[in-house]
C-alpha positions as CSV (number, residue, x, y, z in Angstrom):
1,M,-70.9,34.8,17.4
2,K,-70.3,33.3,20.9
3,H,-66.9,31.9,21.6
4,S,-67.6,28.7,23.5
5,L,-65.1,25.9,23.9
6,K,-65.4,23.1,21.4
7,K,-67.5,20.2,22.6
8,K,-64.6,17.9,23.1
9,M,-63.0,20.3,25.5
10,M,-66.3,20.8,27.3
11,L,-66.2,17.2,28.3
12,L,-63.1,17.9,30.2
13,G,-64.6,20.8,32.2
14,L,-63.0,24.2,32.8
15,S,-61.5,23.8,36.2
16,G,-57.9,22.8,36.4
17,I,-57.8,21.6,32.8
18,M,-56.0,24.6,31.2
19,L,-52.9,23.5,29.4
20,G,-50.9,26.4,30.8
21,S,-51.8,25.5,34.4
22,Q,-50.2,22.1,34.1
23,L,-46.8,23.7,33.8
24,P,-44.8,25.2,36.6
25,V,-44.9,28.9,36.3
26,L,-42.2,31.0,38.0
27,A,-42.1,34.8,38.1
28,Q,-39.9,36.5,35.5
29,E,-38.8,39.4,37.8
30,N,-35.4,37.8,38.2
31,Y,-35.4,36.4,34.7
32,V,-32.1,34.8,33.6
33,P,-32.2,33.9,29.8
34,A,-31.3,30.3,28.9
35,A,-28.2,29.8,26.9
36,S,-30.4,28.9,23.9
37,N,-32.2,32.2,24.3
38,L,-29.0,34.1,24.2
39,E,-28.0,32.3,21.1
40,A,-31.4,33.1,19.6
41,R,-31.0,36.7,20.4
42,E,-27.7,36.8,18.6
43,K,-29.2,35.1,15.6
44,F,-32.1,37.5,15.6
45,N,-29.8,40.5,15.9
46,D,-27.8,39.2,12.9
47,S,-30.9,38.8,10.7
48,R,-31.6,42.5,10.2
49,F,-34.6,41.9,7.9
50,G,-37.9,40.2,8.5
51,V,-41.3,40.3,6.9
52,F,-44.5,41.0,8.9
53,L,-47.8,39.4,7.6
54,H,-51.1,40.9,8.8
55,W,-53.7,38.5,7.6
56,G,-57.1,37.6,9.0
57,I,-60.8,37.7,8.1
58,Y,-60.4,41.5,8.1
59,S,-58.9,41.1,4.7
60,M,-62.4,40.2,3.5
61,Y,-63.5,43.8,4.1
62,A,-60.4,45.2,2.5
63,Q,-60.3,48.1,4.9
64,G,-57.4,47.2,7.2
65,E,-57.2,45.3,10.4
66,W,-58.8,48.0,12.5
67,Y,-62.0,48.0,10.5
68,M,-64.4,46.6,13.1
69,H,-63.3,49.2,15.7
70,N,-62.9,52.1,13.2
71,A,-66.3,51.6,11.6
72,G,-68.1,50.6,14.8
73,I,-69.2,47.2,13.4
74,D,-71.1,44.9,15.7
75,H,-68.9,41.9,16.4
76,D,-71.6,39.4,15.3
77,E,-72.1,41.1,12.0
78,Y,-68.3,41.3,11.5
79,A,-67.9,37.6,12.3
80,K,-70.1,36.7,9.3
81,A,-67.1,37.3,7.1
82,A,-65.6,34.1,8.4
83,S,-68.2,32.0,6.6
84,G,-67.0,33.4,3.3
85,F,-63.3,33.2,4.0
86,Y,-61.8,30.8,1.4
87,P,-58.4,31.9,0.3
88,S,-58.1,29.5,-2.6
89,K,-54.8,30.9,-3.8
90,F,-53.0,30.6,-0.5
91,N,-49.7,28.7,-0.9
92,A,-47.3,28.6,2.0
93,H,-44.5,27.5,-0.2
94,D,-44.8,30.5,-2.5
95,W,-45.1,33.0,0.3
96,V,-42.0,31.7,2.1
97,A,-40.1,31.4,-1.2
98,A,-40.8,35.0,-2.2
99,I,-39.9,36.3,1.3
100,K,-36.7,34.2,1.4
101,A,-35.7,35.4,-2.1
102,A,-36.1,39.0,-0.8
103,G,-33.3,38.4,1.7
104,A,-35.6,38.2,4.8
105,K,-34.4,35.8,7.5
106,Y,-37.7,35.5,9.4
107,I,-41.5,35.9,9.1
108,C,-43.8,37.3,11.8
109,F,-47.5,36.1,11.2
110,T,-50.6,37.4,13.0
111,T,-52.1,34.3,14.7
112,R,-54.9,36.3,16.5
113,H,-55.4,40.1,16.0
114,H,-57.6,42.5,18.0
115,D,-60.8,41.2,16.3
116,S,-60.4,37.9,18.2
117,F,-60.3,35.6,15.1
118,S,-57.7,32.8,15.4
119,M,-55.9,31.9,12.2
120,F,-54.9,28.5,13.6
121,D,-56.5,25.3,14.9
122,T,-57.4,26.1,18.5
123,K,-59.3,24.0,21.0
124,Y,-60.3,27.0,23.0
125,S,-62.6,28.8,20.6
126,D,-64.8,28.0,17.6
127,Y,-64.0,31.4,16.1
128,D,-61.0,30.1,14.2
129,I,-60.0,29.2,10.7
130,M,-60.8,25.5,11.1
131,D,-64.3,25.8,12.6
132,A,-65.7,29.1,11.4
133,T,-64.6,29.1,7.7
134,P,-65.1,26.7,4.8
135,F,-61.4,26.8,4.2
136,K,-60.6,24.5,7.1
137,R,-56.9,24.6,6.7
138,D,-54.5,25.6,9.5
139,V,-52.4,28.3,7.7
140,V,-50.1,28.7,10.7
141,K,-49.2,25.0,10.5
142,E,-48.6,25.2,6.8
143,L,-46.4,28.2,7.2
144,A,-44.5,26.7,10.1
145,D,-43.8,23.5,8.1
146,E,-42.7,25.5,5.1
147,C,-40.5,27.8,7.1
148,V,-38.7,24.7,8.4
149,K,-38.3,23.4,4.9
150,Q,-36.9,26.6,3.5
151,G,-34.8,27.6,6.5
152,I,-36.8,30.7,7.6
153,T,-37.5,31.4,11.3
154,L,-41.2,31.9,12.2
155,H,-42.3,34.5,14.7
156,L,-45.9,34.7,15.9
157,Y,-47.9,37.9,16.5
158,Y,-50.5,37.6,19.3
159,S,-52.9,40.3,20.5
160,H,-53.4,41.0,24.1
161,L,-56.5,43.0,23.6
162,D,-59.8,41.7,22.2
163,W,-62.8,43.5,20.6
164,T,-65.1,40.4,20.7
165,R,-64.8,38.2,23.7
166,E,-67.0,39.1,26.7
167,D,-64.3,38.2,29.2
168,Y,-62.0,41.0,27.9
169,Y,-63.3,43.2,30.7
170,P,-62.9,45.9,31.9
171,L,-62.8,47.5,28.5
172,G,-59.7,49.3,27.4
173,R,-59.3,52.4,25.2
174,T,-60.7,50.7,22.1
175,G,-63.5,48.4,21.0
176,H,-66.4,50.2,22.8
177,T,-68.8,50.0,19.8
178,T,-68.6,46.3,18.9
179,G,-71.7,45.2,20.7
180,R,-70.2,43.1,23.4
181,K,-72.0,42.1,26.6
182,N,-69.2,42.6,29.0
183,H,-69.9,40.4,32.0
184,G,-67.1,38.0,31.8
185,E,-64.1,37.6,34.2
186,W,-60.6,38.7,33.3
187,K,-59.3,35.5,34.8
188,T,-61.0,33.4,32.1
189,Y,-59.5,35.7,29.4
190,Q,-56.1,35.3,30.9
191,E,-56.5,31.5,30.9
192,F,-57.7,31.6,27.3
193,M,-54.6,33.5,26.2
194,N,-52.2,31.2,28.0
195,N,-54.0,28.2,26.6
196,Q,-53.7,29.5,23.1
197,L,-50.0,30.4,23.6
198,T,-49.4,26.9,24.9
199,E,-51.0,25.5,21.7
200,L,-48.8,27.8,19.5
201,L,-45.7,26.8,21.3
202,T,-46.5,23.1,21.4
203,N,-48.1,22.2,18.1
204,Y,-46.1,24.2,15.6
205,G,-42.4,23.3,16.1
206,P,-39.7,25.8,17.1
207,I,-41.0,29.4,17.3
208,G,-38.5,32.2,17.0
209,A,-40.5,34.8,18.9
210,I,-43.8,35.8,20.3
211,W,-44.7,39.3,19.2
212,F,-47.3,40.8,21.6
213,D,-49.4,43.8,20.9
214,G,-52.3,45.6,22.6
215,K,-50.9,46.2,26.1
216,W,-51.4,49.9,25.4
217,D,-55.2,49.4,25.4
218,Q,-55.3,49.4,29.2
219,P,-54.0,51.9,31.7
220,D,-50.3,51.7,32.6
221,D,-51.0,50.3,36.0
222,F,-53.2,47.5,34.7
223,D,-52.0,44.0,35.7
224,W,-51.7,41.8,32.7
225,H,-49.9,39.1,34.7
226,L,-47.1,39.3,32.2
227,D,-44.6,37.6,34.5
228,E,-46.7,34.4,34.5
229,Q,-47.3,34.6,30.8
230,Y,-43.6,35.2,30.0
231,A,-42.6,32.4,32.3
232,L,-45.0,30.0,30.6
233,I,-43.5,30.9,27.2
234,H,-39.9,30.4,28.4
235,R,-40.9,27.2,30.1
236,L,-42.4,25.8,26.9
237,Q,-39.6,27.0,24.5
238,P,-36.6,28.6,26.4
239,A,-35.1,29.9,23.1
240,C,-38.3,31.6,22.1
241,L,-37.9,35.4,22.3
242,I,-40.5,37.6,23.7
243,G,-41.2,41.1,22.5
244,N,-44.1,43.5,23.4
245,N,-45.2,46.4,21.4
246,H,-46.1,48.5,24.4
247,H,-44.0,51.6,23.6
248,K,-42.6,51.7,27.1
249,Q,-39.6,50.7,29.1
250,I,-39.0,46.9,28.7
251,N,-40.5,44.5,31.3
252,P,-38.6,41.7,33.0
253,G,-38.8,38.6,30.8
254,E,-38.7,40.4,27.4
255,D,-35.9,39.4,25.1
256,F,-36.1,42.1,22.3
257,Q,-37.5,45.5,22.0
258,M,-39.6,46.7,19.0
259,F,-40.5,50.2,17.8
260,E,-43.6,50.9,15.6
261,R,-43.2,53.1,12.5
262,D,-40.0,54.5,14.1
263,L,-36.4,53.8,14.0
264,P,-35.2,53.6,17.7
265,G,-35.0,57.1,19.1
266,E,-36.5,58.9,16.2
267,N,-39.9,59.3,17.7
268,K,-41.6,60.6,14.5
269,A,-44.7,58.6,15.4
270,G,-44.5,59.5,19.1
271,L,-43.8,55.9,20.0
272,S,-40.0,55.7,20.3
273,D,-38.6,58.1,22.8
274,E,-34.8,57.9,23.1
275,S,-35.0,57.2,26.8
276,V,-36.8,53.9,26.4
277,I,-34.1,52.2,24.2
278,S,-32.8,49.2,25.9
279,R,-29.6,47.1,25.5
280,L,-31.7,44.2,24.1
281,P,-31.8,43.4,20.4
282,L,-33.9,46.0,18.6
283,E,-36.5,45.8,15.8
284,T,-38.5,48.5,14.0
285,C,-41.7,47.6,12.2
286,E,-43.0,49.5,9.2
287,T,-45.6,49.2,6.5
288,M,-44.8,48.6,2.9
289,N,-47.7,50.8,1.9
290,G,-49.8,52.7,4.5
291,M,-51.7,49.9,6.2
292,W,-50.9,46.7,8.1
293,G,-53.9,44.7,7.0
294,Y,-55.1,44.6,3.4
295,K,-56.8,47.8,2.2
296,I,-57.9,47.7,-1.4
297,A,-57.6,51.5,-1.9
298,D,-54.1,51.7,-0.5
299,Q,-51.8,51.3,-3.5
300,N,-49.2,53.8,-2.2
301,Y,-46.4,51.3,-1.9
302,K,-43.0,52.6,-0.9
303,S,-40.4,52.3,-3.7
304,V,-37.5,49.8,-3.5
305,K,-35.2,52.8,-2.8
306,Q,-37.4,53.9,0.1
307,L,-37.5,50.4,1.6
308,V,-33.8,49.9,1.2
309,R,-33.2,53.2,3.0
310,L,-35.5,52.1,5.8
311,L,-33.5,48.8,6.0
312,V,-30.1,50.6,6.1
313,G,-31.4,53.2,8.5
314,A,-32.5,50.4,10.9
315,A,-29.2,48.6,10.6
316,G,-27.3,51.9,11.3
317,K,-29.3,52.1,14.5
318,G,-28.4,48.5,15.4
319,A,-31.9,47.3,14.7
320,N,-33.8,44.9,12.4
321,L,-36.4,46.0,10.0
322,L,-39.7,44.1,10.1
323,M,-41.5,45.1,6.8
324,N,-45.2,44.5,6.7
325,I,-47.4,43.1,3.9
326,G,-51.2,42.7,4.1
327,P,-52.1,39.6,2.0
328,Q,-55.2,39.6,-0.1
329,P,-58.4,37.8,0.9
330,N,-57.8,35.2,-1.8
331,G,-54.5,34.2,-0.2
332,E,-52.1,36.0,-2.6
333,L,-49.5,38.5,-1.7
334,P,-50.2,41.7,-3.6
335,A,-48.4,42.0,-6.9
336,L,-46.8,45.4,-5.9
337,A,-45.6,43.8,-2.6
338,L,-44.0,40.9,-4.6
339,D,-42.3,43.5,-6.9
340,R,-40.9,45.3,-3.9
341,L,-39.7,42.1,-2.3
342,K,-37.9,41.2,-5.5
343,G,-36.2,44.5,-5.6
344,M,-35.0,44.2,-2.0
345,G,-33.7,40.8,-2.7
346,E,-31.7,42.0,-5.6
347,W,-30.2,44.8,-3.5
348,L,-29.4,42.4,-0.6
349,N,-27.8,39.9,-2.9
350,K,-25.3,42.6,-3.8
351,Y,-25.0,44.5,-0.6
352,G,-26.1,42.1,2.2
353,E,-22.6,42.0,3.6
354,T,-23.1,45.6,4.7
355,I,-26.3,44.7,6.6
356,Y,-26.4,41.2,7.9
357,A,-24.6,40.5,11.2
358,T,-23.5,44.1,11.4
359,D,-23.6,46.6,14.3
360,G,-24.8,50.1,14.2
361,A,-21.9,52.5,14.5
362,G,-23.8,55.2,16.2
363,I,-23.4,57.5,13.3
364,V,-26.7,58.9,11.8
365,E,-26.3,62.0,9.7
366,K,-28.3,63.8,7.1
367,W,-26.2,62.2,4.4
368,G,-26.8,58.6,5.8
369,T,-25.5,56.2,8.3
370,V,-22.8,53.6,9.1
371,T,-22.8,49.9,9.9
372,K,-19.7,48.0,11.1
373,K,-18.5,44.5,11.1
374,G,-15.0,43.4,12.3
375,N,-12.4,45.8,11.0
376,K,-14.7,47.4,8.4
377,L,-17.1,50.3,8.5
378,Y,-19.7,50.5,5.8
379,V,-20.6,54.1,5.1
380,H,-24.0,54.2,3.5
381,I,-24.5,57.5,1.7
382,L,-28.2,57.9,1.3
383,A,-28.7,61.2,-0.3
384,D,-30.6,62.5,-3.4
385,E,-27.7,64.9,-4.0
386,M,-24.3,63.6,-3.2
387,P,-22.3,65.8,-0.8
388,D,-18.8,66.7,-1.9
389,E,-17.4,65.4,1.5
390,I,-18.6,63.4,4.4
391,V,-17.0,63.4,7.9
392,I,-17.3,60.6,10.4
393,P,-15.8,60.2,13.9
394,L,-12.9,57.8,14.0
395,E,-10.5,57.0,16.8
396,K,-7.6,56.1,14.5
397,R,-6.4,56.6,11.0
398,A,-8.1,54.4,8.4
399,K,-5.9,51.9,6.5
400,K,-8.0,52.1,3.3
401,V,-11.1,53.9,2.1
402,L,-12.7,52.3,-1.0
403,T,-15.9,52.3,-2.9
404,F,-17.8,49.1,-2.1
405,D,-18.9,48.4,-5.7
406,D,-15.6,48.6,-7.6
407,H,-13.0,49.0,-4.8
408,V,-11.7,52.3,-6.1
409,S,-9.7,54.3,-3.5
410,L,-11.1,57.6,-2.3
411,K,-9.2,60.6,-1.1
412,N,-9.5,61.0,2.6
413,K,-7.9,63.0,5.4
414,Y,-7.7,62.2,9.1
415,D,-7.7,64.9,11.7
416,C,-5.9,63.7,14.8
417,K,-7.1,66.6,17.0
418,S,-10.8,66.1,16.3
419,H,-10.5,62.3,15.6
420,T,-12.5,62.6,12.4
421,L,-12.1,61.1,8.9
422,A,-13.1,63.3,6.0
423,I,-13.9,61.4,2.8
424,S,-14.0,63.1,-0.5
425,T,-16.9,62.0,-2.7
426,V,-16.1,64.2,-5.7
427,S,-14.7,61.3,-7.7
428,L,-17.8,59.1,-7.2
429,K,-19.6,58.3,-10.4
430,V,-23.0,58.1,-8.7
431,A,-25.4,60.9,-7.9
432,A,-26.9,59.3,-4.9
433,D,-27.0,56.2,-2.6
434,C,-23.7,54.4,-2.5
435,I,-21.5,52.6,0.0
436,V,-18.0,53.3,1.0
437,E,-15.8,50.8,2.8
438,V,-13.5,52.1,5.6
439,H,-10.8,49.5,6.6
440,L,-9.5,50.0,10.1
């Protein structure tokens, strides 16, 4: 499928008509965030929990969002899925309501993934949900409106790389087997991206963040013109945060830093070296099962306990958890995902005080981690077998040490020489996973 502009845009011509080019663009090298951006960073940092939604025509294949690349599918053959994409059970209200009830404060939705298909009404390609599918509904618009109604912040994922467009050239590390005729110019692809970003930041109300992905597809020295792109975003919506999933040191103009399948500094997936952690607000994204996009055979969903431990672990590192769900091709969130959301909501209804608007205390041990807020430390003991005693560094003697659930005092001993607090857990009536309050 060729990705020509719509006829009404062709009438305007290509030269000098790009929406992004109509706005003054200043380099972001000396980026100074607007006051509204700093406020948005604080709100984001306090949120601690968001839900990622990977949804596109790849859900029709039920093999995950990398199916075209992984299976070497010709892009024209792959695109035929669009003509059958009719998610009759999609209901933005129900999605947002379930996510809000889970305790999440924001949603991040994939507007355009690596396969090039746009899940919103765009004037710059016919390969979108309004023109290429019989559904002909702008799901991004419906989600944006519903998020406003229900008080949830909307973030938008946008792919830098593309496996279909001919002007994504030179090729990067991926997408070599999709049958493209690569004879386009990078400049037109850059204009295409900026025009789409302009649409997303103009037609859908306030957007909390743009979540970029795919920079890693090109060599490290490849010029993506990020300074111009970031300046455009901040010009359109100064409060909109920019994050880029590039797994490197942050670039000027970025407002938060994300880590993929890793808590900051853990580097289990090889994407989160301790040396790259910045002082910006942090976020770690993880899958609820094993995939980002819907895969019918992947029913290996993490338990509520595992998800809660991920959430607590992220908060202990001073980071948000962005937990992913891959919606089904019919527009429903999978039943197991809804069950896990319900369980997380029940936990956060009870223990949200220990997560929302907290800071990481810099204490990560085998037995668990610690969050802090004001004059309280929340000691999260995450252990299948409860240790008899835990020890945390503390500059001064604690006023009180209590169980969070029933406020029962626990025996504790402060060592002035080592500046550590030893808390006895022998009297706890739980075998694992509990919270202790330390009042300073």
